[in-house]
N, C-alpha and C positions, 0 to 999 in steps of 0.2 A: 180924902177918903170917899166923899160922896161922888166925886168924879170917877174914881176907880169902880165903885159899885155900879154907877151908870154905864160905864164901859163894859163891865161884866154882864150886865143885864142886856145890853145891845148884842154882845157876842152870843149869849145864850138864845136870844130871840132869832138871830141869824141861823144858828145851828138848828133850832126847832123848825124854822121855815123851810130849810132845805131838806130836813128829814121828812116833813110833810109833803114836799114836792116829790121826793123819791117814792113815797107811799102812793100818792095820787097817780103818778105815772105808771105804777105797777098795775093799775086797773086796765091799762091798754096792753093786752096780751094775746098772742096767737099760739095755741098749743101745737107742738109738732112731735112726731114719734122720737123717742130717745130720752124723754123726761126733762129736757131743758127747753122751756118755751121762749118764743121771740117776744120781747117785752120792751116797752118804752122806759122802763125803770132805770136802765143804764144811762139814759139821757140825763136823768136827775143826778146820778152819781157823777157824770162828767161835769155838769153845771156846778155841783157842790165843790168839786176840786178846783175848778177854774175861778169861781167867785170867792170861796171861803179860804182857800189856800191850804198848805200842808198841816197847819196846826188845828184848824177848826173843822175842816171837811171830814176827817176821820170820825169826829164826834157825831156828826150828822148820820153817817153810815152806821156807826156803832149804836146809836139810839134806835135806828130802824131795826137792826139785828137784835137788840135787846127786847124791843117790843114783839118781834117775831118769836123770840125764845120763850116769852111768857104766854105765847099762844094767840096773840092778836093777829088777824089776817092781813098783814101789812105787805106781804111779798106778792109777786106776780101771781095773778089768778086767785087772790084771796087766801094764800097759804100762810101758815104760821105754825108755831110749835117747835119743839126740839127736833122733831123728825127731819126738818129741812136741813139741819146741820149734819146729818148723816146720809142724806140723799144725793142724787146726781148733781144737784146744783150747789152743794156745799162749798166746793172750791171756788165757784164764781162769787159767792157771797164773801168769802175771805178775800178774794181778789179785789172786791170793791174797796176794802180798807186800804190795801197796798196801793191800788190804782189811784185813789184820790190823793194820797200822799205824793205819788209821782207827778200827777197832774199839777197839784199845787206847787211843788218844787219847780217844775218847768215854767209854768205860767207866771208865777210870782218872782221868778229869778231876776227879771229886769222889767223894762217898760212893757205895759200890756199891749201886745200887738196881735193881729190875726194869726200870723204864722206861729207865734209862741203858743197861743191857745190851741191851734190845730195840732202842733207837735205834741203838746201835753195830753190832749184828749186821745190822740192815736196811740201814743206810747203807753200812757197810764190807763186810759179808759178802755183800750182794746187789747194791746199786747200783754200788759201785766195781768189783766183779768183773765185772758185766755191761758196764759202760762200757769195761773193758779187753778183755773177751772177745768181745763181739758184733762190733766192727769187724774184729778179726783173723780171726774165723771167716768173715765176709763176704769179706774180702780173699783168704784162702787158698782158699776155695771158688769165688771169682769171682762172687759174688752181690751184688746191691744191698743197701745197708745196711738200708733200711726192711723189706723182707721177712725179712731175717735177724733183725732185732729182734723182729718179730712172731712169727716161729717160736720165738724164745727164750722167749716167754711161757709155753710148755709147762713150763718149769722153775720158774716163779714160785710156784705153789701149794706145791710140794715145798720150795722154798727158804724160804718163809714158815713152813712147819712145822718146818724145821730151825732157823730163828731162834728160834721158840717153845721148841723143845727145848733150844737153847743157853741161853736165859734160865733155864729150870727147872734144868738141870744145873749151871749156874754158881752159882745161888743155893744149890742143895743141896750143892755142893762147898764153898762158903763156910761153910755151917753145919757140915758134917761134918769138913772138913779145911782150916781157914783158912791153914795153912802153904803150901798149894799156890799161894797168891797171893804168896809171897815175903814181903818185909818189910811189904808192904801187908796181909798176912794178920793180923798182930797188931793192925792198926788196925781191920779189918773184923770181927774176931772177937767184938766186942761184940754183945749180943743185938740181933737184927734188929728194927727199928721199921718200922711200916707207912708207906709213902710214897705 
């Protein structure tokens, strides 16, 4: 029972650390016209999905969203409050939850490799988030879906760079501190082989 309590404590600590990382990366933001800023916060979301997996990563994102809901300025540009859940970024916030699940499912499906992390972050961290965010932005702003989707392409180069950074950082974390991956860390702590 003591070991189970210790495991729960470690899992909660990992969830809290990645929630804090998502919040801190939200401080790096570039406002653009249209209401959806360019932010480093999605890098934190990608890292949470890749490291924590499909079970714990959504808890990190939900913790950030809960803190935002009670009014704490934890989102990009110091935003918080219930208004963010009815604004143009609301779909992207919901997309984070679905995105980290998809990232975690892909990354943790087999042996941790660079291509699996890249695939997970691109599909879950970009595609899924866009699929949730773009329609909501169009609806909230009263725009047609196609022009909104085209306008969202301004985010794609930055998101691809964040996905590449997530791959590099996840692999570096695996080498430096495999315990960050929980029980999976003991499995992946073996010397990395080229894949």
